[in-house]
N, C-alpha and C positions, 0 to 999 in steps of 0.2 A: 475516460479510460475505463473506469469501473463499469459504466453503463454499457459499453460494447460487449462485455463478457456475460451479459444477462440474457436468459432465455424466456422465462415466464414472468408475469406481472407481479405476483406475490413475492417472488424472490427478488425482483427488481427493486420494489419499494423497500424491502427489508435491507438489501445490500446498500442502497443509497443512504438509508437511515443510519446503518451501522458505520458507513464511511464518514458521514457528517458527525456522528457521535464521537468517533475516534479522533477526528480533526479537532473537535471542541476540547476533548480531554488533553490532547497534545498541546493545544494553545494555552489551556489553563495551567498545565504543568510548566511550560516554558515561561509564562508570565510570572508564576510564583517563584521560579528560580531567579529570574531577572530582578524581581522585587527584593528577594532575600539578599542577593549580591549587592544591590543598590544600598540597602539599609546597612549592610556589613561595611561597606566602604565609607559611609558617612561617620560611623562611630569609631 
């Protein structure tokens, strides 16, 4: 989806990198919330 909206190579690699970085941050945030809820339920 993101790749289709890209024109030149420099912007392409940067957009893909930012997209991956954003997904990693989102995944890390979700994982931390799940872990926090899991530990809260146990205690």
